[in-house]
Gaussian input, Z-matrix of N, CA and C with variables (Angstrom, degrees):
# hf/3-21g

backbone

0 1
 N
 C     1     B1
 C     2     B2     1     A1
 N     3     B3     2     A2     1     D1
 C     4     B4     3     A3     2     D2
 C     5     B5     4     A4     3     D3
 N     6     B6     5     A5     4     D4
 C     7     B7     6     A6     5     D5
 C     8     B8     7     A7     6     D6
 N     9     B9     8     A8     7     D7
 C    10    B10     9     A9     8     D8
 C    11    B11    10    A10     9     D9
 N    12    B12    11    A11    10    D10
 C    13    B13    12    A12    11    D11
 C    14    B14    13    A13    12    D12
 N    15    B15    14    A14    13    D13
 C    16    B16    15    A15    14    D14
 C    17    B17    16    A16    15    D15
 N    18    B18    17    A17    16    D16
 C    19    B19    18    A18    17    D17
 C    20    B20    19    A19    18    D18
 N    21    B21    20    A20    19    D19
 C    22    B22    21    A21    20    D20
 C    23    B23    22    A22    21    D21
 N    24    B24    23    A23    22    D22
 C    25    B25    24    A24    23    D23
 C    26    B26    25    A25    24    D24
 N    27    B27    26    A26    25    D25
 C    28    B28    27    A27    26    D26
 C    29    B29    28    A28    27    D27
 N    30    B30    29    A29    28    D28
 C    31    B31    30    A30    29    D29
 C    32    B32    31    A31    30    D30
 N    33    B33    32    A32    31    D31
 C    34    B34    33    A33    32    D32
 C    35    B35    34    A34    33    D33
 N    36    B36    35    A35    34    D34
 C    37    B37    36    A36    35    D35
 C    38    B38    37    A37    36    D36
 N    39    B39    38    A38    37    D37
 C    40    B40    39    A39    38    D38
 C    41    B41    40    A40    39    D39
 N    42    B42    41    A41    40    D40
 C    43    B43    42    A42    41    D41
 C    44    B44    43    A43    42    D42
 N    45    B45    44    A44    43    D43
 C    46    B46    45    A45    44    D44
 C    47    B47    46    A46    45    D45
 N    48    B48    47    A47    46    D46
 C    49    B49    48    A48    47    D47
 C    50    B50    49    A49    48    D48
 N    51    B51    50    A50    49    D49
 C    52    B52    51    A51    50    D50
 C    53    B53    52    A52    51    D51
 N    54    B54    53    A53    52    D52
 C    55    B55    54    A54    53    D53
 C    56    B56    55    A55    54    D54
 N    57    B57    56    A56    55    D55
 C    58    B58    57    A57    56    D56
 C    59    B59    58    A58    57    D57
 N    60    B60    59    A59    58    D58
 C    61    B61    60    A60    59    D59
 C    62    B62    61    A61    60    D60
 N    63    B63    62    A62    61    D61
 C    64    B64    63    A63    62    D62
 C    65    B65    64    A64    63    D63
 N    66    B66    65    A65    64    D64
 C    67    B67    66    A66    65    D65
 C    68    B68    67    A67    66    D66
 N    69    B69    68    A68    67    D67
 C    70    B70    69    A69    68    D68
 C    71    B71    70    A70    69    D69
 N    72    B72    71    A71    70    D70
 C    73    B73    72    A72    71    D71
 C    74    B74    73    A73    72    D72
 N    75    B75    74    A74    73    D73
 C    76    B76    75    A75    74    D74
 C    77    B77    76    A76    75    D75
 N    78    B78    77    A77    76    D76
 C    79    B79    78    A78    77    D77
 C    80    B80    79    A79    78    D78
 N    81    B81    80    A80    79    D79
 C    82    B82    81    A81    80    D80
 C    83    B83    82    A82    81    D81
 N    84    B84    83    A83    82    D82
 C    85    B85    84    A84    83    D83
 C    86    B86    85    A85    84    D84
 N    87    B87    86    A86    85    D85
 C    88    B88    87    A87    86    D86
 C    89    B89    88    A88    87    D87
 N    90    B90    89    A89    88    D88
 C    91    B91    90    A90    89    D89
 C    92    B92    91    A91    90    D90
 N    93    B93    92    A92    91    D91
 C    94    B94    93    A93    92    D92
 C    95    B95    94    A94    93    D93
 N    96    B96    95    A95    94    D94
 C    97    B97    96    A96    95    D95
 C    98    B98    97    A97    96    D96
 N    99    B99    98    A98    97    D97
 C   100   B100    99    A99    98    D98
 C   101   B101   100   A100    99    D99
 N   102   B102   101   A101   100   D100
 C   103   B103   102   A102   101   D101
 C   104   B104   103   A103   102   D102
 N   105   B105   104   A104   103   D103
 C   106   B106   105   A105   104   D104
 C   107   B107   106   A106   105   D105
 N   108   B108   107   A107   106   D106
 C   109   B109   108   A108   107   D107
 C   110   B110   109   A109   108   D108
 N   111   B111   110   A110   109   D109
 C   112   B112   111   A111   110   D110
 C   113   B113   112   A112   111   D111
 N   114   B114   113   A113   112   D112
 C   115   B115   114   A114   113   D113
 C   116   B116   115   A115   114   D114
 N   117   B117   116   A116   115   D115
 C   118   B118   117   A117   116   D116
 C   119   B119   118   A118   117   D117
 N   120   B120   119   A119   118   D118
 C   121   B121   120   A120   119   D119
 C   122   B122   121   A121   120   D120
 N   123   B123   122   A122   121   D121
 C   124   B124   123   A123   122   D122
 C   125   B125   124   A124   123   D123
 N   126   B126   125   A125   124   D124
 C   127   B127   126   A126   125   D125
 C   128   B128   127   A127   126   D126
 N   129   B129   128   A128   127   D127
 C   130   B130   129   A129   128   D128
 C   131   B131   130   A130   129   D129
 N   132   B132   131   A131   130   D130
 C   133   B133   132   A132   131   D131
 C   134   B134   133   A133   132   D132
 N   135   B135   134   A134   133   D133
 C   136   B136   135   A135   134   D134
 C   137   B137   136   A136   135   D135
 N   138   B138   137   A137   136   D136
 C   139   B139   138   A138   137   D137
 C   140   B140   139   A139   138   D138
 N   141   B141   140   A140   139   D139
 C   142   B142   141   A141   140   D140
 C   143   B143   142   A142   141   D141
 N   144   B144   143   A143   142   D142
 C   145   B145   144   A144   143   D143
 C   146   B146   145   A145   144   D144
 N   147   B147   146   A146   145   D145
 C   148   B148   147   A147   146   D146
 C   149   B149   148   A148   147   D147
 N   150   B150   149   A149   148   D148
 C   151   B151   150   A150   149   D149
 C   152   B152   151   A151   150   D150
 N   153   B153   152   A152   151   D151
 C   154   B154   153   A153   152   D152
 C   155   B155   154   A154   153   D153
 N   156   B156   155   A155   154   D154
 C   157   B157   156   A156   155   D155
 C   158   B158   157   A157   156   D156
 N   159   B159   158   A158   157   D157
 C   160   B160   159   A159   158   D158
 C   161   B161   160   A160   159   D159
 N   162   B162   161   A161   160   D160
 C   163   B163   162   A162   161   D161
 C   164   B164   163   A163   162   D162
 N   165   B165   164   A164   163   D163
 C   166   B166   165   A165   164   D164
 C   167   B167   166   A166   165   D165
 N   168   B168   167   A167   166   D166
 C   169   B169   168   A168   167   D167
 C   170   B170   169   A169   168   D168
 N   171   B171   170   A170   169   D169
 C   172   B172   171   A171   170   D170
 C   173   B173   172   A172   171   D171
 N   174   B174   173   A173   172   D172
 C   175   B175   174   A174   173   D173
 C   176   B176   175   A175   174   D174
 N   177   B177   176   A176   175   D175
 C   178   B178   177   A177   176   D176
 C   179   B179   178   A178   177   D177
 N   180   B180   179   A179   178   D178
 C   181   B181   180   A180   179   D179
 C   182   B182   181   A181   180   D180
 N   183   B183   182   A182   181   D181
 C   184   B184   183   A183   182   D182
 C   185   B185   184   A184   183   D183
 N   186   B186   185   A185   184   D184
 C   187   B187   186   A186   185   D185
 C   188   B188   187   A187   186   D186
 N   189   B189   188   A188   187   D187
 C   190   B190   189   A189   188   D188
 C   191   B191   190   A190   189   D189
 N   192   B192   191   A191   190   D190
 C   193   B193   192   A192   191   D191
 C   194   B194   193   A193   192   D192
 N   195   B195   194   A194   193   D193
 C   196   B196   195   A195   194   D194
 C   197   B197   196   A196   195   D195
 N   198   B198   197   A197   196   D196
 C   199   B199   198   A198   197   D197
 C   200   B200   199   A199   198   D198
 N   201   B201   200   A200   199   D199
 C   202   B202   201   A201   200   D200
 C   203   B203   202   A202   201   D201
 N   204   B204   203   A203   202   D202
 C   205   B205   204   A204   203   D203
 C   206   B206   205   A205   204   D204
 N   207   B207   206   A206   205   D205
 C   208   B208   207   A207   206   D206
 C   209   B209   208   A208   207   D207
 N   210   B210   209   A209   208   D208
 C   211   B211   210   A210   209   D209
 C   212   B212   211   A211   210   D210
 N   213   B213   212   A212   211   D211
 C   214   B214   213   A213   212   D212
 C   215   B215   214   A214   213   D213
 N   216   B216   215   A215   214   D214
 C   217   B217   216   A216   215   D215
 C   218   B218   217   A217   216   D216
 N   219   B219   218   A218   217   D217
 C   220   B220   219   A219   218   D218
 C   221   B221   220   A220   219   D219
 N   222   B222   221   A221   220   D220
 C   223   B223   222   A222   221   D221
 C   224   B224   223   A223   222   D222
 N   225   B225   224   A224   223   D223
 C   226   B226   225   A225   224   D224
 C   227   B227   226   A226   225   D225
 N   228   B228   227   A227   226   D226
 C   229   B229   228   A228   227   D227
 C   230   B230   229   A229   228   D228
 N   231   B231   230   A230   229   D229
 C   232   B232   231   A231   230   D230
 C   233   B233   232   A232   231   D231
 N   234   B234   233   A233   232   D232
 C   235   B235   234   A234   233   D233
 C   236   B236   235   A235   234   D234
 N   237   B237   236   A236   235   D235
 C   238   B238   237   A237   236   D236
 C   239   B239   238   A238   237   D237
 N   240   B240   239   A239   238   D238
 C   241   B241   240   A240   239   D239
 C   242   B242   241   A241   240   D240
 N   243   B243   242   A242   241   D241
 C   244   B244   243   A243   242   D242
 C   245   B245   244   A244   243   D243
 N   246   B246   245   A245   244   D244
 C   247   B247   246   A246   245   D245
 C   248   B248   247   A247   246   D246
 N   249   B249   248   A248   247   D247
 C   250   B250   249   A249   248   D248
 C   251   B251   250   A250   249   D249

   B1=1.4500
   B2=1.5270
   B3=1.3429
   B4=1.4424
   B5=1.5184
   B6=1.3001
   B7=1.4760
   B8=1.5360
   B9=1.3293
   B10=1.4467
   B11=1.5523
   B12=1.2991
   B13=1.4957
   B14=1.5403
   B15=1.2991
   B16=1.4689
   B17=1.5225
   B18=1.3139
   B19=1.4821
   B20=1.4968
   B21=1.3100
   B22=1.5105
   B23=1.4954
   B24=1.3281
   B25=1.4477
   B26=1.5158
   B27=1.2868
   B28=1.4567
   B29=1.5183
   B30=1.3354
   B31=1.4750
   B32=1.5296
   B33=1.3050
   B34=1.4913
   B35=1.5224
   B36=1.3067
   B37=1.4938
   B38=1.5080
   B39=1.3261
   B40=1.4492
   B41=1.5325
   B42=1.3128
   B43=1.4716
   B44=1.5230
   B45=1.3135
   B46=1.4801
   B47=1.5262
   B48=1.2936
   B49=1.4641
   B50=1.5396
   B51=1.3057
   B52=1.4468
   B53=1.5269
   B54=1.3280
   B55=1.4597
   B56=1.5309
   B57=1.3492
   B58=1.4220
   B59=1.5728
   B60=1.3084
   B61=1.4511
   B62=1.5204
   B63=1.3140
   B64=1.4352
   B65=1.5543
   B66=1.3395
   B67=1.4516
   B68=1.5503
   B69=1.2997
   B70=1.4560
   B71=1.5235
   B72=1.3065
   B73=1.4524
   B74=1.5246
   B75=1.3245
   B76=1.4705
   B77=1.5305
   B78=1.3524
   B79=1.4709
   B80=1.5273
   B81=1.3179
   B82=1.4795
   B83=1.4827
   B84=1.3270
   B85=1.4710
   B86=1.5272
   B87=1.3193
   B88=1.4883
   B89=1.5008
   B90=1.3374
   B91=1.4750
   B92=1.5254
   B93=1.3500
   B94=1.4412
   B95=1.4989
   B96=1.3448
   B97=1.4537
   B98=1.5329
   B99=1.3255
   B100=1.4601
   B101=1.5265
   B102=1.3611
   B103=1.4916
   B104=1.5149
   B105=1.3133
   B106=1.4482
   B107=1.5134
   B108=1.3124
   B109=1.4564
   B110=1.5091
   B111=1.3574
   B112=1.4641
   B113=1.5337
   B114=1.3033
   B115=1.4660
   B116=1.5645
   B117=1.3150
   B118=1.4432
   B119=1.5301
   B120=1.3308
   B121=1.4326
   B122=1.5217
   B123=1.3197
   B124=1.4503
   B125=1.5040
   B126=1.2614
   B127=1.4734
   B128=1.5480
   B129=1.2678
   B130=1.4906
   B131=1.5175
   B132=1.3280
   B133=1.4853
   B134=1.5320
   B135=1.3053
   B136=1.4565
   B137=1.5219
   B138=1.2974
   B139=1.4396
   B140=1.5329
   B141=1.3056
   B142=1.4696
   B143=1.4901
   B144=1.3662
   B145=1.4677
   B146=1.5215
   B147=1.3043
   B148=1.4646
   B149=1.5366
   B150=1.3178
   B151=1.4672
   B152=1.5061
   B153=1.3119
   B154=1.4660
   B155=1.5471
   B156=1.3330
   B157=1.4971
   B158=1.5381
   B159=1.3282
   B160=1.4626
   B161=1.5293
   B162=1.3105
   B163=1.4759
   B164=1.5302
   B165=1.3335
   B166=1.4774
   B167=1.5482
   B168=1.3420
   B169=1.4420
   B170=1.4696
   B171=1.3395
   B172=1.4711
   B173=1.5015
   B174=1.3484
   B175=1.4533
   B176=1.5313
   B177=1.3405
   B178=1.4694
   B179=1.5658
   B180=1.3572
   B181=1.4710
   B182=1.5270
   B183=1.3566
   B184=1.4510
   B185=1.5315
   B186=1.3090
   B187=1.4986
   B188=1.5029
   B189=1.3441
   B190=1.4655
   B191=1.5089
   B192=1.3327
   B193=1.4563
   B194=1.5358
   B195=1.3216
   B196=1.4748
   B197=1.5197
   B198=1.3189
   B199=1.4525
   B200=1.5337
   B201=1.3091
   B202=1.4491
   B203=1.5269
   B204=1.3546
   B205=1.4179
   B206=1.5087
   B207=1.3261
   B208=1.4475
   B209=1.5359
   B210=1.2553
   B211=1.4796
   B212=1.5107
   B213=1.2891
   B214=1.4651
   B215=1.5250
   B216=1.2949
   B217=1.4650
   B218=1.5206
   B219=1.2718
   B220=1.4488
   B221=1.5322
   B222=1.3072
   B223=1.4557
   B224=1.5542
   B225=1.3276
   B226=1.4440
   B227=1.5382
   B228=1.3155
   B229=1.4694
   B230=1.5017
   B231=1.3065
   B232=1.4727
   B233=1.5257
   B234=1.3099
   B235=1.4175
   B236=1.5269
   B237=1.3200
   B238=1.4614
   B239=1.5051
   B240=1.2991
   B241=1.4670
   B242=1.5443
   B243=1.2855
   B244=1.4687
   B245=1.5235
   B246=1.3012
   B247=1.4787
   B248=1.5233
   B249=1.2781
   B250=1.4866
   B251=1.4964
   A1=109.53
   A2=116.09
   A3=118.98
   A4=111.05
   A5=118.41
   A6=119.91
   A7=109.42
   A8=116.75
   A9=120.58
   A10=109.63
   A11=115.88
   A12=120.59
   A13=111.25
   A14=116.74
   A15=120.66
   A16=110.04
   A17=117.17
   A18=120.11
   A19=111.88
   A20=116.57
   A21=119.41
   A22=110.49
   A23=118.14
   A24=120.01
   A25=113.88
   A26=116.69
   A27=119.73
   A28=110.33
   A29=116.34
   A30=120.12
   A31=111.88
   A32=116.78
   A33=121.47
   A34=108.69
   A35=116.71
   A36=118.87
   A37=112.45
   A38=116.51
   A39=121.36
   A40=113.96
   A41=117.09
   A42=119.61
   A43=110.02
   A44=118.01
   A45=120.93
   A46=110.49
   A47=118.09
   A48=119.26
   A49=111.05
   A50=117.79
   A51=121.11
   A52=108.82
   A53=118.89
   A54=122.48
   A55=109.45
   A56=118.98
   A57=120.92
   A58=112.25
   A59=117.17
   A60=121.32
   A61=115.07
   A62=118.78
   A63=123.18
   A64=109.92
   A65=116.81
   A66=119.84
   A67=112.96
   A68=118.49
   A69=120.23
   A70=110.63
   A71=117.25
   A72=119.24
   A73=111.98
   A74=115.87
   A75=118.70
   A76=111.89
   A77=116.15
   A78=119.38
   A79=110.38
   A80=116.49
   A81=119.60
   A82=113.75
   A83=117.03
   A84=120.27
   A85=112.76
   A86=115.28
   A87=117.29
   A88=110.15
   A89=116.66
   A90=120.06
   A91=111.84
   A92=117.81
   A93=121.09
   A94=110.84
   A95=118.04
   A96=121.90
   A97=110.00
   A98=116.65
   A99=121.32
   A100=113.16
   A101=114.19
   A102=118.53
   A103=110.66
   A104=117.99
   A105=121.77
   A106=111.46
   A107=117.91
   A108=122.20
   A109=111.46
   A110=116.67
   A111=120.30
   A112=109.85
   A113=117.03
   A114=120.00
   A115=110.39
   A116=116.92
   A117=120.14
   A118=112.55
   A119=115.92
   A120=118.92
   A121=115.14
   A122=116.37
   A123=121.08
   A124=115.03
   A125=118.12
   A126=119.80
   A127=110.60
   A128=115.33
   A129=121.73
   A130=111.67
   A131=116.73
   A132=121.33
   A133=113.99
   A134=119.01
   A135=119.79
   A136=109.79
   A137=117.93
   A138=123.76
   A139=113.29
   A140=115.57
   A141=120.07
   A142=114.27
   A143=115.90
   A144=120.52
   A145=107.95
   A146=117.57
   A147=121.76
   A148=108.47
   A149=118.48
   A150=122.26
   A151=114.77
   A152=117.86
   A153=120.01
   A154=110.99
   A155=119.19
   A156=117.77
   A157=112.60
   A158=118.59
   A159=119.68
   A160=111.95
   A161=116.01
   A162=120.45
   A163=111.28
   A164=116.15
   A165=121.57
   A166=108.79
   A167=115.68
   A168=119.77
   A169=114.30
   A170=117.86
   A171=122.30
   A172=112.08
   A173=115.36
   A174=120.68
   A175=109.69
   A176=117.16
   A177=120.80
   A178=110.91
   A179=113.43
   A180=118.96
   A181=110.60
   A182=117.01
   A183=118.75
   A184=112.48
   A185=116.34
   A186=120.75
   A187=110.42
   A188=118.48
   A189=123.08
   A190=110.43
   A191=118.09
   A192=122.12
   A193=111.32
   A194=115.10
   A195=120.11
   A196=112.70
   A197=118.00
   A198=121.92
   A199=112.06
   A200=116.29
   A201=120.12
   A202=114.27
   A203=115.87
   A204=119.08
   A205=113.79
   A206=115.63
   A207=119.03
   A208=112.92
   A209=115.98
   A210=119.49
   A211=109.60
   A212=118.08
   A213=123.17
   A214=107.84
   A215=116.76
   A216=118.96
   A217=111.64
   A218=113.60
   A219=119.74
   A220=107.65
   A221=118.41
   A222=122.33
   A223=108.46
   A224=113.42
   A225=119.72
   A226=107.54
   A227=116.65
   A228=120.56
   A229=110.99
   A230=114.21
   A231=121.32
   A232=107.46
   A233=116.87
   A234=121.97
   A235=109.84
   A236=113.47
   A237=119.99
   A238=108.31
   A239=118.14
   A240=122.55
   A241=113.47
   A242=115.76
   A243=118.54
   A244=110.13
   A245=114.95
   A246=120.90
   A247=108.07
   A248=114.71
   A249=119.29
   A250=110.65
   D1=-39.94
   D2=-179.57
   D3=-63.61
   D4=-40.64
   D5=-177.42
   D6=-63.70
   D7=-38.81
   D8=-179.99
   D9=-68.17
   D10=-37.99
   D11=177.13
   D12=-65.22
   D13=-39.75
   D14=177.66
   D15=-64.18
   D16=-46.46
   D17=177.21
   D18=-60.60
   D19=-41.45
   D20=179.04
   D21=-64.23
   D22=-37.90
   D23=178.70
   D24=-72.69
   D25=-25.69
   D26=173.80
   D27=-68.35
   D28=-38.65
   D29=178.82
   D30=-74.46
   D31=-43.67
   D32=-179.35
   D33=-148.40
   D34=109.36
   D35=-178.55
   D36=-56.10
   D37=133.70
   D38=177.64
   D39=105.82
   D40=-32.03
   D41=-175.81
   D42=-68.11
   D43=-40.72
   D44=179.44
   D45=-66.33
   D46=-31.40
   D47=178.62
   D48=-67.00
   D49=-31.42
   D50=173.96
   D51=-67.79
   D52=-37.71
   D53=-175.86
   D54=-65.48
   D55=-39.41
   D56=-176.44
   D57=-87.99
   D58=3.85
   D59=174.32
   D60=90.52
   D61=28.10
   D62=177.19
   D63=-121.11
   D64=69.81
   D65=-173.01
   D66=-68.28
   D67=-31.67
   D68=179.67
   D69=-63.54
   D70=-46.68
   D71=177.07
   D72=-66.04
   D73=-36.76
   D74=179.75
   D75=-62.85
   D76=-42.37
   D77=176.71
   D78=-61.73
   D79=-44.40
   D80=176.94
   D81=-59.38
   D82=-42.88
   D83=179.19
   D84=-65.69
   D85=-40.37
   D86=177.50
   D87=-65.86
   D88=-42.50
   D89=-179.99
   D90=-60.79
   D91=-49.45
   D92=-178.46
   D93=-63.04
   D94=-43.63
   D95=-179.47
   D96=-63.80
   D97=-44.09
   D98=179.99
   D99=-64.97
   D100=-38.47
   D101=177.14
   D102=-64.72
   D103=-39.02
   D104=176.38
   D105=-65.29
   D106=-39.41
   D107=177.61
   D108=-64.47
   D109=-42.31
   D110=179.25
   D111=-66.28
   D112=-40.83
   D113=178.32
   D114=-62.44
   D115=-42.47
   D116=-177.99
   D117=-68.23
   D118=-48.26
   D119=-176.21
   D120=-84.45
   D121=-30.77
   D122=-177.66
   D123=-75.00
   D124=-20.08
   D125=-178.35
   D126=-111.56
   D127=25.50
   D128=177.61
   D129=56.42
   D130=37.25
   D131=173.84
   D132=92.18
   D133=-19.80
   D134=-178.60
   D135=-65.81
   D136=-38.54
   D137=177.51
   D138=-69.28
   D139=-7.48
   D140=177.72
   D141=-62.27
   D142=-21.73
   D143=178.18
   D144=-60.94
   D145=-36.21
   D146=-179.62
   D147=-100.92
   D148=-39.47
   D149=-174.50
   D150=-65.53
   D151=-42.91
   D152=-176.77
   D153=-67.04
   D154=-44.95
   D155=174.77
   D156=-63.42
   D157=-32.68
   D158=174.00
   D159=-63.17
   D160=-43.69
   D161=179.81
   D162=-63.55
   D163=-43.96
   D164=-179.29
   D165=-64.98
   D166=-43.07
   D167=178.12
   D168=-61.11
   D169=-42.11
   D170=176.79
   D171=-65.07
   D172=-36.37
   D173=179.74
   D174=-66.50
   D175=-44.89
   D176=179.71
   D177=-65.89
   D178=-42.99
   D179=177.49
   D180=-57.55
   D181=-40.69
   D182=-178.58
   D183=-68.09
   D184=-40.54
   D185=179.07
   D186=-65.01
   D187=-44.12
   D188=179.16
   D189=-63.94
   D190=-39.32
   D191=178.58
   D192=-62.22
   D193=-44.02
   D194=-179.79
   D195=-70.67
   D196=-33.49
   D197=-173.91
   D198=-86.45
   D199=-33.81
   D200=-175.13
   D201=-98.15
   D202=149.40
   D203=175.56
   D204=78.53
   D205=160.29
   D206=-179.68
   D207=-74.82
   D208=146.58
   D209=178.41
   D210=-74.69
   D211=136.91
   D212=178.12
   D213=-93.14
   D214=122.82
   D215=-177.84
   D216=-65.90
   D217=141.78
   D218=178.49
   D219=-93.70
   D220=121.92
   D221=-177.39
   D222=-105.68
   D223=127.30
   D224=178.06
   D225=-117.68
   D226=122.88
   D227=175.40
   D228=-99.39
   D229=125.72
   D230=-178.64
   D231=-107.35
   D232=119.50
   D233=178.79
   D234=-104.19
   D235=127.77
   D236=-176.92
   D237=-105.05
   D238=110.14
   D239=-177.29
   D240=-108.35
   D241=29.27
   D242=179.43
   D243=-75.71
   D244=140.92
   D245=174.57
   D246=-84.80
   D247=130.74
   D248=179.12
   D249=-99.55

């Protein structure tokens, strides 16, 4: 599961964090990476001075999150409300 989470985070930071059960960190990683992307593309590259390091930092943070520490299991409760 960890190897799949690491590969997912390499492709898109934050997705692998959701896979291993750390949604709060995953949302943060996606937000930071997206903010860096908006800064880089939205300011015609001038914001890349700040945006590109933000994107790289979010990417590294995502990989370290997926690789380090124990995976937290994701628990899904299914409620069956059918009338018999």
